[in-house]
Backbone atoms as SQL, in Angstrom:
CREATE TABLE atoms (id INTEGER PRIMARY KEY, chain TEXT, resi INTEGER, resn TEXT, atom TEXT, x REAL, y REAL, z REAL);
INSERT INTO atoms VALUES
  (1, 'A', 1, 'MET', 'N', 63.005, 89.482, 110.210),
  (2, 'A', 1, 'MET', 'CA', 62.165, 90.715, 109.442),
  (3, 'A', 1, 'MET', 'C', 62.783, 91.630, 109.290),
  (4, 'A', 2, 'THR', 'N', 64.277, 91.448, 109.953),
  (5, 'A', 2, 'THR', 'CA', 65.183, 92.940, 108.655),
  (6, 'A', 2, 'THR', 'C', 65.570, 92.530, 108.083),
  (7, 'A', 3, 'ARG', 'N', 65.650, 90.627, 107.490),
  (8, 'A', 3, 'ARG', 'CA', 66.382, 90.547, 106.200),
  (9, 'A', 3, 'ARG', 'C', 65.275, 90.818, 104.991),
  (10, 'A', 4, 'ARG', 'N', 64.178, 91.329, 105.585),
  (11, 'A', 4, 'ARG', 'CA', 63.411, 91.230, 104.059),
  (12, 'A', 4, 'ARG', 'C', 63.764, 92.719, 103.211),
  (13, 'A', 5, 'PRO', 'N', 63.661, 93.867, 104.035),
  (14, 'A', 5, 'PRO', 'CA', 63.697, 94.996, 103.366),
  (15, 'A', 5, 'PRO', 'C', 65.191, 95.060, 103.202),
  (16, 'A', 6, 'ALA', 'N', 66.256, 94.733, 103.441),
  (17, 'A', 6, 'ALA', 'CA', 67.214, 94.636, 103.233),
  (18, 'A', 6, 'ALA', 'C', 67.358, 93.811, 101.870),
  (19, 'A', 7, 'LEU', 'N', 67.224, 93.075, 101.576),
  (20, 'A', 7, 'LEU', 'CA', 67.296, 92.103, 100.422),
  (21, 'A', 7, 'LEU', 'C', 66.078, 92.510, 99.264),
  (22, 'A', 8, 'PHE', 'N', 65.153, 93.026, 99.520),
  (23, 'A', 8, 'PHE', 'CA', 64.421, 94.351, 98.553),
  (24, 'A', 8, 'PHE', 'C', 65.440, 95.449, 97.509),
  (25, 'A', 9, 'LEU', 'N', 66.166, 95.766, 98.905),
  (26, 'A', 9, 'LEU', 'CA', 66.982, 96.969, 98.641),
  (27, 'A', 9, 'LEU', 'C', 68.368, 96.370, 97.738),
  (28, 'A', 10, 'LEU', 'N', 68.991, 95.190, 97.748),
  (29, 'A', 10, 'LEU', 'CA', 69.825, 94.878, 96.634),
  (30, 'A', 10, 'LEU', 'C', 69.852, 94.670, 95.349),
  (31, 'A', 11, 'PRO', 'N', 68.450, 94.413, 94.827),
  (32, 'A', 11, 'PRO', 'CA', 68.521, 94.555, 93.119),
  (33, 'A', 11, 'PRO', 'C', 69.019, 96.362, 92.836),
  (34, 'A', 12, 'LEU', 'N', 67.778, 96.489, 93.840),
  (35, 'A', 12, 'LEU', 'CA', 68.080, 98.259, 93.458),
  (36, 'A', 12, 'LEU', 'C', 69.175, 98.970, 93.970),
  (37, 'A', 13, 'LEU', 'N', 70.134, 98.705, 94.509),
  (38, 'A', 13, 'LEU', 'CA', 71.642, 98.951, 94.892),
  (39, 'A', 13, 'LEU', 'C', 72.119, 98.622, 93.642),
  (40, 'A', 14, 'ALA', 'N', 72.189, 97.473, 92.680),
  (41, 'A', 14, 'ALA', 'CA', 72.986, 96.542, 91.815),
  (42, 'A', 14, 'ALA', 'C', 73.024, 97.473, 91.000),
  (43, 'A', 15, 'GLY', 'N', 71.988, 98.199, 90.854),
  (44, 'A', 15, 'GLY', 'CA', 71.950, 98.845, 89.179),
  (45, 'A', 15, 'GLY', 'C', 71.943, 100.481, 89.182),
  (46, 'A', 16, 'CYS', 'N', 72.685, 101.019, 91.167),
  (47, 'A', 16, 'CYS', 'CA', 73.502, 102.004, 90.866),
  (48, 'A', 16, 'CYS', 'C', 74.595, 102.255, 89.588),
  (49, 'A', 17, 'GLY', 'N', 75.289, 101.251, 89.116),
  (50, 'A', 17, 'GLY', 'CA', 76.780, 101.080, 88.958),
  (51, 'A', 17, 'GLY', 'C', 76.218, 102.040, 87.252),
  (52, 'A', 18, 'SER', 'N', 77.247, 102.912, 86.659),
  (53, 'A', 18, 'SER', 'CA', 76.886, 103.057, 85.205),
  (54, 'A', 18, 'SER', 'C', 77.793, 102.695, 84.342),
  (55, 'A', 19, 'ALA', 'N', 77.391, 101.870, 82.990),
  (56, 'A', 19, 'ALA', 'CA', 78.443, 101.466, 82.144),
  (57, 'A', 19, 'ALA', 'C', 78.621, 102.453, 81.251),
  (58, 'A', 20, 'ALA', 'N', 78.116, 103.302, 81.002),
  (59, 'A', 20, 'ALA', 'CA', 78.827, 104.641, 80.307),
  (60, 'A', 20, 'ALA', 'C', 80.470, 105.003, 80.614),
  (61, 'A', 21, 'GLY', 'N', 80.398, 105.720, 79.963),
  (62, 'A', 21, 'GLY', 'CA', 82.042, 106.382, 79.744),
  (63, 'A', 21, 'GLY', 'C', 81.832, 108.135, 81.133),
  (64, 'A', 22, 'LEU', 'N', 82.606, 108.393, 82.175),
  (65, 'A', 22, 'LEU', 'CA', 81.949, 109.345, 83.086),
  (66, 'A', 22, 'LEU', 'C', 82.254, 110.242, 82.021),
  (67, 'A', 23, 'LYS', 'N', 81.416, 111.236, 82.903),
  (68, 'A', 23, 'LYS', 'CA', 81.861, 113.319, 82.157),
  (69, 'A', 23, 'LYS', 'C', 81.233, 113.704, 83.806),
  (70, 'A', 24, 'PRO', 'N', 82.348, 115.193, 83.224),
  (71, 'A', 24, 'PRO', 'CA', 81.585, 115.762, 84.734),
  (72, 'A', 24, 'PRO', 'C', 79.821, 116.162, 84.288),
  (73, 'A', 25, 'ALA', 'N', 80.041, 116.531, 86.000),
  (74, 'A', 25, 'ALA', 'CA', 77.913, 116.692, 85.880),
  (75, 'A', 25, 'ALA', 'C', 77.498, 118.064, 84.429),
  (76, 'A', 26, 'PRO', 'N', 76.722, 118.978, 84.274),
  (77, 'A', 26, 'PRO', 'CA', 76.516, 119.903, 83.420),
  (78, 'A', 26, 'PRO', 'C', 77.000, 120.823, 84.287),
  (79, 'A', 27, 'GLY', 'N', 77.520, 122.001, 83.280),
  (80, 'A', 27, 'GLY', 'CA', 78.116, 122.865, 84.188),
  (81, 'A', 27, 'GLY', 'C', 79.459, 122.770, 84.875),
  (82, 'A', 28, 'GLU', 'N', 79.600, 121.849, 85.436),
  (83, 'A', 28, 'GLU', 'CA', 81.120, 121.867, 86.122),
  (84, 'A', 28, 'GLU', 'C', 82.266, 121.163, 85.092),
  (85, 'A', 29, 'HIS', 'N', 83.508, 121.390, 86.091),
  (86, 'A', 29, 'HIS', 'CA', 84.291, 121.094, 84.799),
  (87, 'A', 29, 'HIS', 'C', 85.629, 120.179, 85.356),
  (88, 'A', 30, 'LEU', 'N', 86.386, 119.608, 84.628),
  (89, 'A', 30, 'LEU', 'CA', 87.548, 118.456, 85.426),
  (90, 'A', 30, 'LEU', 'C', 88.068, 119.408, 86.119),
  (91, 'A', 31, 'PRO', 'N', 88.068, 118.862, 87.259),
  (92, 'A', 31, 'PRO', 'CA', 89.554, 119.717, 88.671),
  (93, 'A', 31, 'PRO', 'C', 90.797, 120.085, 87.273),
  (94, 'A', 32, 'VAL', 'N', 91.490, 121.292, 87.697),
  (95, 'A', 32, 'VAL', 'CA', 92.606, 121.554, 87.651),
  (96, 'A', 32, 'VAL', 'C', 93.710, 120.844, 87.429),
  (97, 'A', 33, 'ALA', 'N', 94.627, 121.263, 86.027),
  (98, 'A', 33, 'ALA', 'CA', 95.749, 120.018, 86.083),
  (99, 'A', 33, 'ALA', 'C', 96.734, 119.841, 87.300),
  (100, 'A', 34, 'PRO', 'N', 97.108, 119.123, 87.912),
  (101, 'A', 34, 'PRO', 'CA', 98.029, 119.244, 89.000),
  (102, 'A', 34, 'PRO', 'C', 99.862, 120.373, 88.730),
  (103, 'A', 35, 'ARG', 'N', 99.833, 120.306, 89.426),
  (104, 'A', 35, 'ARG', 'CA', 101.144, 121.288, 89.319),
  (105, 'A', 35, 'ARG', 'C', 102.233, 120.499, 89.267),
  (106, 'A', 36, 'GLY', 'N', 102.822, 121.232, 87.511),
  (107, 'A', 36, 'GLY', 'CA', 103.836, 120.504, 87.141),
  (108, 'A', 36, 'GLY', 'C', 103.562, 120.215, 85.329),
  (109, 'A', 37, 'ALA', 'N', 102.110, 119.893, 85.726),
  (110, 'A', 37, 'ALA', 'CA', 101.909, 118.939, 84.983),
  (111, 'A', 37, 'ALA', 'C', 101.253, 119.967, 83.447),
  (112, 'A', 38, 'ALA', 'N', 101.413, 119.365, 82.423),
  (113, 'A', 38, 'ALA', 'CA', 100.995, 119.635, 81.153),
  (114, 'A', 38, 'ALA', 'C', 99.894, 120.076, 80.752),
  (115, 'A', 39, 'ALA', 'N', 99.273, 118.968, 81.280),
  (116, 'A', 39, 'ALA', 'CA', 97.430, 119.127, 80.694),
  (117, 'A', 39, 'ALA', 'C', 97.290, 118.398, 81.675),
  (118, 'A', 40, 'THR', 'N', 95.735, 118.740, 81.840),
  (119, 'A', 40, 'THR', 'CA', 94.088, 118.249, 82.759),
  (120, 'A', 40, 'THR', 'C', 94.388, 116.459, 82.362),
  (121, 'A', 41, 'PRO', 'N', 94.588, 116.220, 83.546),
  (122, 'A', 41, 'PRO', 'CA', 93.741, 114.369, 82.997),
  (123, 'A', 41, 'PRO', 'C', 92.448, 114.427, 82.734),
  (124, 'A', 42, 'THR', 'N', 92.402, 113.450, 82.086),
  (125, 'A', 42, 'THR', 'CA', 90.982, 112.919, 81.580),
  (126, 'A', 42, 'THR', 'C', 90.377, 112.078, 82.854),
  (127, 'A', 43, 'PRO', 'N', 89.253, 112.214, 82.934),
  (128, 'A', 43, 'PRO', 'CA', 88.261, 111.126, 83.996),
  (129, 'A', 43, 'PRO', 'C', 89.004, 110.013, 84.167),
  (130, 'A', 44, 'GLN', 'N', 89.602, 108.787, 82.596),
  (131, 'A', 44, 'GLN', 'CA', 89.786, 107.969, 82.630),
  (132, 'A', 44, 'GLN', 'C', 91.044, 107.598, 83.606),
  (133, 'A', 45, 'GLU', 'N', 92.655, 108.608, 83.589),
  (134, 'A', 45, 'GLU', 'CA', 93.666, 108.318, 83.873),
  (135, 'A', 45, 'GLU', 'C', 93.444, 109.248, 85.510),
  (136, 'A', 46, 'LEU', 'N', 91.952, 109.861, 85.722),
  (137, 'A', 46, 'LEU', 'CA', 91.978, 109.934, 87.602),
  (138, 'A', 46, 'LEU', 'C', 91.719, 108.503, 88.081),
  (139, 'A', 47, 'LEU', 'N', 91.170, 107.713, 87.427),
  (140, 'A', 47, 'LEU', 'CA', 90.762, 106.898, 88.140),
  (141, 'A', 47, 'LEU', 'C', 91.123, 105.330, 87.735),
  (142, 'A', 48, 'THR', 'N', 92.812, 105.791, 87.031),
  (143, 'A', 48, 'THR', 'CA', 93.307, 104.657, 86.789),
  (144, 'A', 48, 'THR', 'C', 94.799, 104.883, 88.392),
  (145, 'A', 49, 'PRO', 'N', 94.419, 103.910, 88.942),
  (146, 'A', 49, 'PRO', 'CA', 95.680, 103.565, 90.620),
  (147, 'A', 49, 'PRO', 'C', 97.552, 104.077, 89.877),
  (148, 'A', 50, 'THR', 'N', 98.018, 104.389, 90.335),
  (149, 'A', 50, 'THR', 'CA', 99.466, 104.451, 89.676),
  (150, 'A', 50, 'THR', 'C', 100.358, 102.933, 90.757),
  (151, 'A', 51, 'SER', 'N', 101.381, 103.161, 89.950),
  (152, 'A', 51, 'SER', 'CA', 102.187, 102.048, 90.648),
  (153, 'A', 51, 'SER', 'C', 102.393, 101.875, 92.278),
  (154, 'A', 52, 'GLN', 'N', 102.352, 103.760, 92.455),
  (155, 'A', 52, 'GLN', 'CA', 102.790, 104.000, 93.861),
  (156, 'A', 52, 'GLN', 'C', 101.296, 103.483, 95.262),
  (157, 'A', 53, 'GLU', 'N', 99.873, 103.965, 94.290),
  (158, 'A', 53, 'GLU', 'CA', 99.134, 103.903, 94.564),
  (159, 'A', 53, 'GLU', 'C', 98.336, 102.111, 94.936),
  (160, 'A', 54, 'ARG', 'N', 98.677, 101.611, 93.725),
  (161, 'A', 54, 'ARG', 'CA', 98.926, 100.008, 93.666),
  (162, 'A', 54, 'ARG', 'C', 99.569, 99.023, 93.614),
  (163, 'A', 55, 'PRO', 'N', 100.678, 98.421, 93.843),
  (164, 'A', 55, 'PRO', 'CA', 102.240, 98.194, 93.387),
  (165, 'A', 55, 'PRO', 'C', 102.205, 97.098, 93.833),
  (166, 'A', 56, 'GLN', 'N', 102.411, 96.593, 92.654),
  (167, 'A', 56, 'GLN', 'CA', 103.035, 95.193, 92.038),
  (168, 'A', 56, 'GLN', 'C', 103.555, 94.419, 93.521),
  (169, 'A', 57, 'ARG', 'N', 102.693, 92.706, 93.481),
  (170, 'A', 57, 'ARG', 'CA', 103.457, 92.128, 93.972),
  (171, 'A', 57, 'ARG', 'C', 104.822, 91.141, 94.108),
  (172, 'A', 58, 'SER', 'N', 105.191, 91.434, 94.891),
  (173, 'A', 58, 'SER', 'CA', 107.095, 90.839, 94.728),
  (174, 'A', 58, 'SER', 'C', 107.064, 89.178, 95.034),
  (175, 'A', 59, 'ASP', 'N', 107.377, 88.263, 93.931),
  (176, 'A', 59, 'ASP', 'CA', 107.546, 87.297, 94.317),
  (177, 'A', 59, 'ASP', 'C', 109.543, 86.787, 94.076),
  (178, 'A', 60, 'GLU', 'N', 109.853, 87.274, 94.941),
  (179, 'A', 60, 'GLU', 'CA', 110.911, 87.397, 94.018),
  (180, 'A', 60, 'GLU', 'C', 111.460, 85.964, 95.342),
  (181, 'A', 61, 'LEU', 'N', 112.420, 85.614, 94.881),
  (182, 'A', 61, 'LEU', 'CA', 112.715, 83.650, 96.148),
  (183, 'A', 61, 'LEU', 'C', 114.260, 84.037, 97.068),
  (184, 'A', 62, 'LEU', 'N', 114.246, 83.614, 97.826),
  (185, 'A', 62, 'LEU', 'CA', 115.400, 84.011, 98.733),
  (186, 'A', 62, 'LEU', 'C', 116.877, 83.799, 97.389),
  (187, 'A', 63, 'ARG', 'N', 117.777, 84.195, 97.037),
  (188, 'A', 63, 'ARG', 'CA', 118.422, 83.538, 96.453),
  (189, 'A', 63, 'ARG', 'C', 119.948, 83.209, 96.697),
  (190, 'A', 64, 'ARG', 'N', 120.193, 83.441, 98.034),
  (191, 'A', 64, 'ARG', 'CA', 120.883, 83.180, 98.782),
  (192, 'A', 64, 'ARG', 'C', 120.756, 82.973, 100.416),
  (193, 'A', 65, 'SER', 'N', 121.555, 81.975, 101.043),
  (194, 'A', 65, 'SER', 'CA', 120.723, 82.272, 102.797),
  (195, 'A', 65, 'SER', 'C', 122.455, 82.467, 103.446),
  (196, 'A', 66, 'ASP', 'N', 122.343, 83.076, 103.905),
  (197, 'A', 66, 'ASP', 'CA', 123.343, 83.829, 104.667),
  (198, 'A', 66, 'ASP', 'C', 123.399, 82.974, 106.564),
  (199, 'A', 67, 'GLU', 'N', 123.692, 83.182, 106.927),
  (200, 'A', 67, 'GLU', 'CA', 123.654, 82.410, 108.184),
  (201, 'A', 67, 'GLU', 'C', 123.905, 83.611, 109.539),
  (202, 'A', 68, 'ARG', 'N', 122.623, 83.189, 110.539),
  (203, 'A', 68, 'ARG', 'CA', 122.338, 85.202, 111.077),
  (204, 'A', 68, 'ARG', 'C', 123.620, 84.936, 111.877),
  (205, 'A', 69, 'ARG', 'N', 123.438, 86.091, 112.447),
  (206, 'A', 69, 'ARG', 'CA', 124.875, 86.701, 113.605),
  (207, 'A', 69, 'ARG', 'C', 123.983, 86.456, 114.941),
  (208, 'A', 70, 'SER', 'N', 124.589, 86.423, 115.749),
  (209, 'A', 70, 'SER', 'CA', 124.309, 86.010, 117.054),
  (210, 'A', 70, 'SER', 'C', 123.691, 87.211, 117.552),
  (211, 'A', 71, 'ASP', 'N', 122.578, 86.924, 118.563),
  (212, 'A', 71, 'ASP', 'CA', 121.668, 88.020, 118.963),
  (213, 'A', 71, 'ASP', 'C', 122.504, 88.172, 120.400),
  (214, 'A', 72, 'GLU', 'N', 123.024, 89.417, 120.838),
  (215, 'A', 72, 'GLU', 'CA', 123.522, 89.368, 122.314),
  (216, 'A', 72, 'GLU', 'C', 122.321, 89.729, 123.056),
  (217, 'A', 73, 'PHE', 'N', 120.418, 90.043, 122.630),
  (218, 'A', 73, 'PHE', 'CA', 120.045, 90.359, 123.976),
  (219, 'A', 73, 'PHE', 'C', 119.307, 89.064, 124.089),
  (220, 'A', 74, 'ASP', 'N', 119.398, 87.741, 123.313),
  (221, 'A', 74, 'ASP', 'CA', 119.007, 86.467, 123.216),
  (222, 'A', 74, 'ASP', 'C', 119.362, 86.207, 124.607),
  (223, 'A', 75, 'LEU', 'N', 119.044, 86.331, 125.927),
  (224, 'A', 75, 'LEU', 'CA', 118.741, 85.266, 127.023),
  (225, 'A', 75, 'LEU', 'C', 118.084, 84.560, 127.073),
  (226, 'A', 76, 'PRO', 'N', 118.198, 83.886, 128.374),
  (227, 'A', 76, 'PRO', 'CA', 117.778, 82.935, 128.864),
  (228, 'A', 76, 'PRO', 'C', 116.899, 83.491, 129.558),
  (229, 'A', 77, 'PRO', 'N', 115.685, 82.675, 130.075),
  (230, 'A', 77, 'PRO', 'CA', 114.698, 83.425, 131.087),
  (231, 'A', 77, 'PRO', 'C', 115.502, 83.417, 132.491),
  (232, 'A', 78, 'SER', 'N', 115.231, 84.544, 133.205),
  (233, 'A', 78, 'SER', 'CA', 116.496, 84.180, 134.843),
  (234, 'A', 78, 'SER', 'C', 114.929, 83.615, 135.578),
  (235, 'A', 79, 'ASP', 'N', 115.962, 83.260, 136.658),
  (236, 'A', 79, 'ASP', 'CA', 114.681, 81.817, 137.528),
  (237, 'A', 79, 'ASP', 'C', 114.878, 83.145, 138.693);
């Protein structure tokens, strides 16, 4: 019985997204420019993640194989 209200709300929540460009609310301003920045960032610049926030995947293959050095702490179990 609890699924019906959830299914009823799903189409309502799907329509909440906005397809238009983002603008500050009336009477509000964009955040101030960060320290050292020449200009205040636009809403699109604020929403675009930097490479540090969203790093690229590294698919670099192993180019050469090295022999592992011995591990002096890899001891057999004591009885």
